[in-house]
C-alpha positions in Angstrom: 125.4 107.0 134.5 122.9 105.6 132.3 122.9 106.1 128.7 120.1 109.0 128.9 122.3 110.9 131.2 125.5 110.4 129.6 124.6 111.9 127.0 122.0 114.4 128.7 119.0 113.5 126.2 116.2 114.9 128.5 115.4 118.1 129.5 114.1 118.9 132.5 110.7 118.7 131.9 111.0 115.4 130.4 113.2 114.2 133.6 110.0 115.7 135.7 107.5 114.3 133.5 109.3 110.7 133.9 109.0 110.9 137.3 105.1 111.2 137.2 104.9 108.3 134.4 106.4 105.8 137.2 103.9 107.3 139.8 100.7 106.8 136.8 101.9 103.4 136.4 102.3 102.4 140.2 98.8 103.7 141.0 97.0 102.8 138.1 98.4 99.1 138.7 99.8 98.8 134.7 101.2 95.9 133.7 102.8 96.6 130.3 104.1 100.0 128.4 104.4 100.2 124.9 107.1 102.5 123.9 107.1 103.2 120.3 108.3 105.3 117.3 107.2 107.3 114.1 108.8 105.2 111.2 109.8 107.0 108.0 106.2 106.3 106.4 105.0 107.8 110.2 104.0 103.9 111.3 104.4 103.1 114.9 106.9 100.6 115.3 108.3 99.6 119.0 108.1 97.5 122.1 106.4 96.3 124.6 107.9 96.2 128.2 106.4 94.7 131.1 105.6 97.9 133.7 108.7 96.7 136.1 111.0 97.6 133.1 109.9 100.9 133.4 113.0 102.3 135.0 115.7 100.0 132.8 113.8 102.2 129.8 114.4 105.4 131.8 118.0 104.4 132.3 119.6 102.8 129.4 116.8 103.1 126.5 115.4 100.4 124.4 117.5 99.0 121.6 115.8 97.6 118.4 117.2 96.6 114.9 118.0 99.5 112.6 116.6 97.7 109.8 113.3 99.0 110.3 114.5 102.6 109.0 115.0 100.5 105.5 111.5 99.6 105.1 109.1 100.7 102.3 105.4 100.7 102.7 105.1 96.8 102.5 107.5 96.5 105.2 110.1 95.0 102.6 114.1 95.9 103.3 114.7 98.0 100.5 118.0 99.4 101.5 120.8 97.3 101.7 121.8 96.5 105.5 124.9 94.2 104.8 126.8 96.0 101.6 130.2 98.0 103.4 128.4 100.9 102.3 124.4 101.0 101.4 122.9 104.3 100.0 122.4 105.8 103.2 126.0 106.4 103.7 125.6 104.8 107.3 128.0 102.2 108.9 126.7 102.5 111.8 123.4 100.6 110.9 125.1 97.7 108.5 124.0 94.4 109.3 121.0 96.0 110.8 122.9 97.1 114.0 120.8 98.7 117.0 120.1 101.8 117.6 118.5 103.1 120.9 115.0 103.8 121.6 114.9 106.6 124.1 111.5 107.5 125.7 110.1 110.8 125.6 107.8 110.6 129.3 106.2 114.2 128.5 104.0 112.0 125.8 103.3 109.0 128.2 99.5 108.0 128.2 97.0 105.3 129.4 95.3 103.4 126.7 91.6 103.4 127.3 91.0 100.7 125.1 93.9 98.1 126.6 93.8 97.3 130.2 96.3 98.0 132.3 98.6 99.4 129.3 100.6 102.5 129.0 101.9 104.2 126.3 105.1 106.7 124.9 106.8 107.7 122.1 110.5 107.3 121.5 113.2 109.3 119.6 116.1 107.1 118.2 119.6 107.5 118.9 122.8 105.9 117.9 124.9 104.0 120.8 127.3 106.6 120.9 124.3 109.3 121.4 124.3 110.8 118.1 120.7 111.4 117.0 119.6 109.1 114.0 119.7 111.6 111.1 116.6 110.1 109.3 114.1 109.6 112.7 111.7 112.0 111.0 110.5 113.4 114.9 114.3 114.3 114.7 113.8 116.2 111.2 110.8 117.8 112.7 112.1 119.5 116.0 115.0 120.5 114.0 112.5 122.3 111.6 110.5 123.7 114.5 114.2 125.2 116.1 114.7 126.9 113.1 111.7 128.5 113.3 111.7 129.6 116.8 115.1 131.1 115.5 113.5 133.4 113.7 111.2 134.2 116.3 108.0 132.3 115.5 106.2 129.3 116.9 104.2 126.7 114.4 100.5 126.8 115.0 98.8 123.9 113.3 95.2 122.3 113.1 94.2 119.0 112.3 91.3 118.3 109.7 91.3 114.6 109.0 89.5 112.4 106.7 89.2 108.5 107.0 87.2 105.4 105.8 85.3 103.9 108.3 83.9 100.2 107.2 82.8 97.5 108.7 85.1 94.4 109.2 83.4 91.7 107.0 86.9 89.1 107.1 90.3 89.8 108.3 91.7 87.4 105.7 94.0 85.4 108.2 94.0 82.2 106.5 97.5 81.5 105.9 97.5 81.8 102.4 96.6 86.2 102.8 99.8 86.1 104.1 102.5 87.8 102.4 104.2 91.5 101.6 102.2 93.4 101.4 99.4 91.4 103.2 95.8 90.6 101.4 93.6 93.7 102.5 90.4 92.6 104.5 86.6 92.5 103.3 84.9 95.2 104.5 81.6 96.8 103.7 80.0 100.3 104.1 78.5 102.0 106.9 76.9 104.5 104.9 76.0 104.8 101.3 77.3 108.3 101.1 76.7 111.4 99.2 74.4 112.4 101.9 77.1 115.4 103.2 77.0 116.1 107.0 73.6 114.6 107.6 72.1 113.6 110.6 70.6 110.6 109.4 74.1 109.5 108.6 75.8 110.5 111.6 73.0 108.6 113.3 73.6 105.2 111.7 77.5 105.8 112.7 77.2 106.9 116.4 77.2 103.3 117.7 80.8 103.5 116.9 81.8 107.0 116.2 80.9 107.5 120.2 83.3 104.1 121.2 86.0 106.3 118.7 85.4 109.7 120.4 85.4 108.3 124.1 88.7 106.8 123.7 90.3 109.6 121.7 89.1 112.3 124.5 90.6 109.8 127.6 93.7 109.9 125.5 93.8 113.7 125.9 93.6 114.8 122.2 91.8 118.0 121.6 89.0 116.5 119.5 86.5 119.2 118.0 84.2 117.8 115.9 82.9 114.1 114.3 81.5 115.1 110.9 80.0 112.5 107.8 82.0 113.2 104.6 80.5 113.2 101.2 82.1 109.7 100.2 80.4 106.1 101.0 81.6 105.2 104.3 83.6 108.5 104.8 84.4 110.7 107.9 86.1 113.5 109.1 87.3 114.6 112.3 89.1 118.0 113.7 91.2 119.0 116.3 91.6 121.9 117.9 95.1 124.1 117.2 98.0 123.2 118.6 102.2 124.5 118.4 105.0 123.1 117.7 105.5 119.1 117.5 102.2 118.5 119.6 100.0 118.0 116.6 102.6 115.6 114.8 102.8 113.4 118.2 98.7 113.6 118.2 98.2 112.5 114.7 100.3 109.3 114.7 98.8 108.4 118.3 95.0 109.2 116.5 95.7 107.4 113.7 96.9 104.3 115.8 94.1 104.5 118.5 91.1 104.4 115.3 92.4 101.8 113.9 92.9 99.9 117.0 89.7 100.8 118.7 87.7 99.8 115.6 89.4 96.4 114.9 88.3 95.5 118.8 84.7 96.3 117.7 84.4 95.2 114.3 85.1 98.2 112.3 88.1 98.5 109.8 89.3 102.2 109.6 91.6 103.4 107.0 93.6 106.2 106.4 94.4 105.3 102.5 93.7 108.6 100.4 91.5 106.5 97.8 90.8 103.2 98.9 88.8 100.6 96.5 85.3 100.8 97.2 82.7 101.8 95.3 81.7 105.2 94.2 84.4 106.1 96.2 85.5 109.7 97.5 89.1 110.8 97.8 90.4 111.4 101.7 92.8 114.8 102.4 94.2 115.8 105.4 93.8 119.8 105.6 96.3 121.1 107.5 95.6 124.9 109.0 98.7 126.4 109.8 99.9 130.4 111.6 102.8 131.6 113.2 102.7 132.9 117.0 104.9 135.7 117.1 106.9 134.5 120.4 108.0 137.9 121.4 104.5 138.8 122.2 101.8 135.6 121.7 100.5 137.4 118.5 99.3 135.6 115.0 101.8 137.0 112.8 99.4 136.4 109.9 96.8 138.9 110.9 96.3 141.2 108.3 96.8 145.1 109.1 93.5 146.1 107.3 90.9 145.0 104.5 93.5 145.9 101.8 95.9 142.7 102.4 94.1 138.9 103.0 97.2 138.4 105.4 100.4 140.6 106.9 103.4 140.6 105.1 104.7 137.9 106.5 101.5 135.7 106.1 101.9 136.6 102.3 105.7 135.4 102.3 105.1 132.4 104.1 102.0 131.7 101.7 104.9 132.5 98.8 107.1 129.7 100.3 104.4 127.1 100.2 103.7 127.5 96.8 107.3 127.9 95.4 107.8 124.9 97.1 104.8 122.8 96.4 106.1 120.3 94.0 109.1 119.4 96.3 107.2 119.5 98.9 104.5 117.1 97.6 106.8 114.0 98.5 105.8 114.6 102.3 102.3 115.6 101.9 101.3 113.0 99.8 103.8 110.2 100.0 102.0 107.1 98.6 101.6 106.2 95.0 97.4 106.1 95.7 97.5 110.0 97.1 97.7 111.3 93.4 95.0 109.7 92.1 93.1 112.6 94.4 94.4 116.0 92.8 91.7 116.4 89.6 89.8 119.2 88.9 86.6 120.1 90.0 86.6 117.3 92.9 87.2 119.9 96.1 90.8 119.0 95.8 93.9 120.7 94.8 95.3 120.3 91.1 97.9 123.2 91.1 100.3 125.6 93.3 97.6 128.2 93.4 95.8 130.2 96.6 92.6 131.4 97.9 90.2 133.5 99.5 88.1 131.1 101.8 88.0 128.6 98.4 88.0 124.8 98.5 89.4 124.3 95.2 92.5 126.0 95.8 95.6 124.6 97.3 96.4 126.9 100.0 92.9 129.0 101.4 93.6 131.8 103.2 90.8 132.6 105.7 91.6 135.9 107.9 90.1 139.2 108.7 91.8 142.4 110.4 91.6 141.6 113.9 90.6 137.7 113.9 93.5 135.8 115.9 92.4 132.7 114.0 93.8 134.3 110.6 95.8 131.3 109.1 96.6 129.0 105.9 94.0 126.1 104.9 96.8 123.5 103.0 94.4 121.3 101.2 97.5 119.2 99.4 97.9 116.7 102.0 96.7 112.9 102.2 95.8 111.5 105.9 98.9 108.9 105.1 101.3 111.3 105.4 104.1 111.3 107.9 102.8 113.9 110.4 106.7 115.0 111.3 107.5 115.3 107.8 104.6 117.4 106.7 104.9 119.7 109.6 108.7 120.1 108.8 108.1 120.8 105.1 105.5 123.8 105.8 108.2 124.8 108.0 110.9 124.5 105.6 109.1 126.1 102.8 107.7 128.9 104.7 111.0 130.0 106.0 112.3 130.4 102.5 109.3 132.3 101.3 110.3 134.5 104.7 113.8 134.7 104.0 113.3 135.2 100.1 110.0 137.4 100.6 108.7 135.5 97.9 105.1 136.9 96.7 102.4 134.8 96.2 100.7 136.5 93.0 97.2 137.4 93.1 94.5 135.1 94.2 92.7 132.9 92.6 88.8 132.9 91.8 88.7 129.8 89.3 90.7 127.2 91.1 90.4 124.8 88.2 90.9 127.6 85.3 93.7 130.1 86.6 97.0 129.3 84.7 99.4 128.1 87.4 102.1 125.1 88.0 100.4 122.3 88.3 101.0 120.0 91.3 103.1 116.6 90.5 100.6 113.8 89.3 102.6 111.0 90.0 104.7 109.9 93.0 107.7 109.5 90.4 107.6 113.0 89.3 106.9 114.0 93.3 110.5 112.7 94.1 112.1 113.6 90.8 111.1 117.6 92.2 112.5 116.9 95.8 115.9 115.3 94.6 116.3 118.8 92.7 115.0 121.0 95.4 118.2 122.8 97.4 115.9 124.4 99.8 114.7 120.9 101.3 118.6 119.3 100.9 120.0 122.5 102.6 116.9 121.8 105.4 117.2 118.1 105.8 120.5 117.2 104.3 121.5 115.2 101.1 121.7 112.0 103.1 118.1 111.8 104.1 116.7 113.0 100.9 118.9 110.3 99.1 117.7 108.2 101.5 114.1 108.8 101.5 113.9 108.9 97.6 115.3 105.8 97.7 112.7 103.9 99.6 110.2 105.8 97.7 111.8 104.6 94.2 111.5 101.1 95.4 107.9 101.4 96.0 107.8 102.9 92.5 109.8 100.1 91.2 107.4 97.4 92.3 104.2 99.6 91.5 105.1 99.5 88.0 105.8 96.0 87.9 102.7 95.0 88.8 99.9 93.8 86.7 96.4 95.3 87.5 93.6 94.7 87.2 93.2 97.2 84.3 95.7 95.9 82.4 94.1 92.7 82.5 90.8 93.9 81.5 92.4 96.2 78.5 94.5 93.8 77.0 94.1 90.3 77.8 91.2 89.3 75.6 91.8 92.4 73.0 95.4 90.8 72.0 
């Protein structure tokens, strides 16, 4: 028996999807297939196989080094792979031993911008068929399974801001190499401060039309393309979907946008607050609700005008607020992302909720009998790992349901109402996560220790770096 069959790693749906994928490869005369998995940062990594090797991938999977799971955002391996016991406690990864990528045929796509190329997501397993516990797609799936056991499905909609610039110099000279590599030189595509204006949209229409065509060809449910407030800042919004689908869509969307832009002389960045003149921070607003599995109804719909949400919705809201500090590592995993949390900026700075208020962390949009009643979490950055972001919402929300946590009263003044402040740095968020019994119980001590170790290495590199601010502030003064 093959590796996948021997360990029963595919469902009947995946087996059927595999047969369909093989037919599509033949019918479209594809020449290569890209197999990818989302790493701890939500970045796609993997291997490209010639089309004739598809059968082998669907049988034995694809091996790759486990050290890919030990890297920080500079691609540096920051957890020892050669010591007898590294901080993960996983001897299976010692010496960068191989793990197996198992394709998920239900995610198969034909890439419209890459001739004769297919693509699909994969899950990671050890050689004995056990799930790799640090693979974030597994983490998300496990959280969603617990939610299903409680009788609910997770409905989410993506609203993603990013910066779209012209690529002036890719900085590919030999002296530009390094970890991390030198950032490319870019110029603006529009000056900004003309929020939602048609004139600015028309300036970007040539590249936005190309992006739209490719995104729709991938089958991603795009709703709108919008001009955001800041220079070269845009937003794309997608239809609501269930379960892990939005996370799968998000990793493909980000990768697709960056690849298509690069091929056409543009640069797309999902960094929260890039160093551009007069920049505005980008957010990833996650709209969410619960579907009652027994009826298919939205479990957040308020019973009447006296309540903003149902009792279920209010307790979910309370769980999100109660666990906001610890969840920040998942919604805002970069050092840069915390420079977005500031008063009077259309971004939150404290754990608070309100009715249709864009200054709060949790914006409630609801009405009796409205099937679109939902919570918009405005805390996230577009660089977040979507599997961990979604999983964190489910875990925090389930805690709210289990303990019937009250969210308190709504805030009319989001930057003046007393409330617990969100972490102001990644270091503080990491500290909150390390002390969270909710996330340790849900994700496991080993995963929390593993992830925080990687984040601490990133923070340490940042703290040792001499910034331009320090040079300007101190070099001449002292």
